[in-house]
C-alpha positions as CSV (number, residue, x, y, z in Angstrom):
1,X,2.3,-14.4,11.8
2,X,1.8,-13.0,8.4
3,X,1.7,-9.2,7.7
4,X,0.9,-7.1,4.4
5,X,2.6,-4.2,3.1
6,X,0.7,-1.7,1.1
7,X,3.7,-0.1,-0.5
8,X,2.9,3.5,-1.9
9,X,4.1,3.8,-5.3
10,X,5.7,7.4,-4.5
11,X,7.7,5.5,-2.1
12,X,9.5,3.2,-4.5
13,X,9.8,6.2,-7.8
14,X,9.1,9.3,-5.5
15,X,10.1,11.6,-8.9
16,X,9.4,9.1,-11.3
17,X,12.8,7.5,-11.2
18,X,13.4,4.6,-8.8
19,X,14.7,4.7,-5.6
20,X,17.1,1.8,-5.4
21,X,18.4,3.4,-1.8
22,X,15.1,3.2,-0.2
23,X,14.3,-0.3,-1.6
24,X,17.8,-1.9,0.0
25,X,16.7,0.3,3.3
26,X,13.2,-2.1,3.3
27,X,14.7,-5.0,2.6
28,X,16.9,-4.4,6.1
29,X,13.7,-3.1,7.9
30,X,11.7,-6.5,6.6
31,X,14.4,-8.7,8.5
32,X,12.4,-11.2,11.1
33,X,10.1,-13.9,11.5
34,X,7.2,-12.6,9.6
35,X,5.8,-13.9,6.3
36,X,4.9,-10.5,4.5
37,X,2.5,-9.5,1.2
38,X,3.2,-6.7,-0.4
39,X,1.2,-4.3,-2.6
40,X,3.0,-2.2,-4.7
41,X,1.4,1.2,-6.1
42,X,1.8,3.1,-8.8
43,X,3.2,6.5,-7.9
44,X,4.4,9.0,-10.5
45,X,4.7,6.8,-12.9
46,X,0.7,5.9,-12.8
47,X,-0.1,9.4,-12.5
48,X,2.2,10.5,-15.5
49,X,0.8,7.9,-17.6
50,X,-2.9,8.3,-16.8
51,X,-2.6,12.0,-17.3
52,X,-1.0,11.2,-20.6
53,X,-3.8,8.5,-21.7
54,X,-6.6,11.2,-20.9
55,X,-6.0,13.0,-23.5
56,X,-7.1,10.0,-25.9
57,X,-10.0,8.3,-23.7
58,X,-11.9,9.9,-20.7
59,X,-13.2,6.4,-19.9
60,X,-11.9,5.2,-16.1
61,X,-11.9,1.7,-16.7
62,X,-9.2,2.2,-19.4
63,X,-7.3,4.7,-17.2
64,X,-7.3,2.3,-14.2
65,X,-6.1,-0.4,-16.3
66,X,-3.2,1.8,-17.3
67,X,-2.4,2.4,-13.6
68,X,-2.5,-1.3,-12.7
69,X,0.5,-2.0,-15.3
70,X,2.4,1.0,-14.2
71,X,2.1,-0.9,-10.3
72,X,3.3,-4.2,-11.6
73,X,6.7,-2.7,-13.3
74,X,6.9,-0.9,-9.8
75,X,5.8,-4.2,-7.7
76,X,8.6,-6.3,-10.3
77,X,11.0,-3.9,-9.1
78,X,10.7,-4.3,-5.4
79,X,10.2,-8.2,-5.5
80,X,13.8,-8.5,-7.4
81,X,15.3,-5.8,-4.6
82,X,14.3,-8.0,-1.9
83,X,16.2,-11.1,-3.2
84,X,15.7,-14.7,-2.4
85,X,13.5,-14.2,0.6
86,X,10.9,-12.5,-1.9
87,X,8.8,-14.7,-4.9
88,X,10.3,-13.3,-8.0
89,X,6.9,-13.4,-9.7
90,X,4.4,-10.7,-9.5
91,X,1.0,-11.8,-8.7
92,X,-2.2,-10.8,-10.3
93,X,-4.6,-12.2,-8.5
94,X,-4.9,-13.7,-4.7
95,X,-5.3,-17.2,-4.9
96,X,-1.9,-17.9,-6.3
97,X,-0.1,-15.2,-4.3
98,X,-1.7,-16.9,-1.4
99,X,-0.2,-20.5,-2.6
100,X,3.3,-18.8,-3.2
101,X,3.2,-17.7,0.3
102,X,3.4,-21.0,1.6
103,X,6.9,-21.5,-0.2
104,X,8.2,-18.2,0.1
105,X,8.5,-15.6,2.8
106,X,7.6,-13.0,0.8
107,X,5.0,-12.4,-2.1
108,X,4.7,-9.2,-4.3
109,X,1.5,-7.9,-6.1
110,X,0.5,-4.9,-7.9
111,X,-3.0,-3.8,-9.0
112,X,-5.2,-6.3,-9.9
113,X,-8.6,-4.7,-11.4
114,X,-10.0,-1.7,-12.6
115,X,-11.8,0.4,-10.1
116,X,-10.2,-1.3,-7.1
117,X,-7.3,0.5,-5.6
118,X,-4.0,-1.1,-4.0
119,X,-5.6,-0.3,-0.5
120,X,-8.2,-2.6,-1.1
121,X,-6.0,-5.4,-2.9
122,X,-3.8,-5.1,0.4
123,X,-6.8,-5.9,2.6
124,X,-8.0,-8.9,0.5
125,X,-4.5,-10.5,0.3
126,X,-4.4,-10.1,4.0
127,X,-7.5,-11.8,4.4
128,X,-6.3,-14.5,1.7
129,X,-3.0,-15.3,3.6
130,X,-4.7,-15.4,7.3
131,X,-2.9,-12.1,8.0
132,X,-4.1,-10.2,10.9
133,X,-2.3,-6.5,10.4
134,X,-1.7,-4.5,7.2
135,X,0.9,-2.0,7.5
136,X,0.5,1.1,5.0
137,X,3.6,2.7,3.9
138,X,3.7,5.9,2.1
139,X,5.0,9.5,1.7
140,X,2.8,10.3,4.5
141,X,3.8,9.1,8.0
142,X,0.1,8.6,9.6
143,X,-3.6,9.4,9.3
144,X,-4.0,13.5,9.7
145,X,-7.3,15.2,10.5
146,X,-6.7,17.3,7.5
147,X,-4.1,17.4,4.4
148,X,-0.8,18.1,6.0
149,X,0.4,18.9,2.8
150,X,-2.0,22.2,2.5
151,X,-2.3,22.4,6.0
152,X,0.4,22.8,8.3
153,X,-1.5,22.7,11.2
154,X,-3.1,19.2,10.5
155,X,-3.5,17.1,13.6
156,X,-1.8,13.4,13.1
157,X,-3.9,10.5,15.1
158,X,-2.1,8.0,16.7
159,X,-5.3,5.8,16.9
160,X,-8.1,5.5,15.3
161,X,-11.5,3.4,14.7
162,X,-12.7,2.1,11.8
163,X,-15.7,4.7,12.0
164,X,-13.3,7.5,12.2
165,X,-11.1,6.1,9.5
166,X,-14.1,5.4,7.0
167,X,-15.0,9.1,7.6
168,X,-11.7,10.4,6.5
169,X,-11.9,7.9,4.1
170,X,-15.5,9.2,2.9
171,X,-14.3,12.8,2.5
172,X,-10.8,12.2,0.0
173,X,-11.9,9.0,-1.8
174,X,-12.6,10.5,-5.1
175,X,-12.2,7.0,-6.8
176,X,-10.7,8.3,-10.2
177,X,-7.6,6.5,-11.8
178,X,-4.2,8.1,-10.4
179,X,-5.7,9.7,-7.3
180,X,-4.4,9.7,-3.9
181,X,-6.3,9.5,-0.5
182,X,-5.8,8.4,2.9
183,X,-7.0,5.0,2.8
184,X,-9.8,4.1,0.4
185,X,-13.4,3.4,1.4
186,X,-13.6,-0.3,0.5
187,X,-10.5,-0.8,2.0
188,X,-11.6,0.4,5.1
189,X,-14.8,-1.6,5.1
190,X,-13.3,-4.8,4.7
191,X,-10.6,-4.1,7.1
192,X,-13.3,-3.7,9.7
193,X,-15.4,-6.8,8.8
194,X,-11.9,-9.0,9.3
195,X,-10.6,-6.6,12.1
196,X,-7.5,-6.2,10.8
197,X,-5.0,-4.0,12.6
198,X,-4.6,-1.2,10.2
199,X,-1.0,0.8,10.8
200,X,0.5,3.9,8.7
201,X,4.1,4.9,8.5
202,X,5.8,7.3,6.2
203,X,8.7,8.7,5.1
204,X,9.6,10.8,8.4
205,X,9.0,7.4,10.5
206,X,10.2,4.9,8.0
207,X,12.6,3.2,11.1
208,X,9.3,2.1,12.8
209,X,8.4,-0.3,10.2
210,X,9.7,-3.1,12.3
211,X,7.5,-2.3,15.3
212,X,4.4,-1.6,13.2
213,X,5.1,-5.2,11.5
214,X,5.1,-6.2,15.2
215,X,1.7,-4.6,15.9
216,X,3.8,-2.5,18.7
217,X,2.9,0.8,19.2
218,X,4.9,3.3,16.7
219,X,4.9,6.7,15.3
220,X,2.3,6.9,13.2
221,X,-1.1,5.7,13.5
222,X,-3.1,2.5,13.9
223,X,-6.6,1.7,13.8
224,X,-8.3,-1.1,15.1
């Protein structure tokens, strides 16, 4: 069974500084039989570069391009941290990543093209390698009915339908470079067309990653 992980850049570099302790933790949590594809986000590094670049250009294409470079820098660090089970190359297209997955247990990607988020990249990689499950690992420990950072009464969902997740995504997906949202609209639609299970786990329940990889119940959110 193959699984794809959408790994938030804020987990890799929470304050713009690489978190080696977290990467070692993830390496231990990924021990198992599953073939794994990982798509890494840009996190604070991407946001800081987008912010700086926006002083010189308002073109979203170029700001997205800047953010993509940050995702690939994070992805290179993740690939090295995972050791010999991971292909050392960071892939920029899905076909080459899929080919490498036949040889390596783990393949790693960053972003691909402007306007496409790493959420969508993760779902497309899952389709390319025949995965049936996508695990979203971010600083938020599941899907909520509102932003838990600003609303202490926000309710976390244990289970969701694709339709409900799409509704929540529509409310938060602003489609601008460097922004955060629950899961992007295009990714939701692609996951639904391929009936991919979506699992959401975060910092507070990071030890639940092995359960999510296996499709078992966990303390995060499951969409199917």
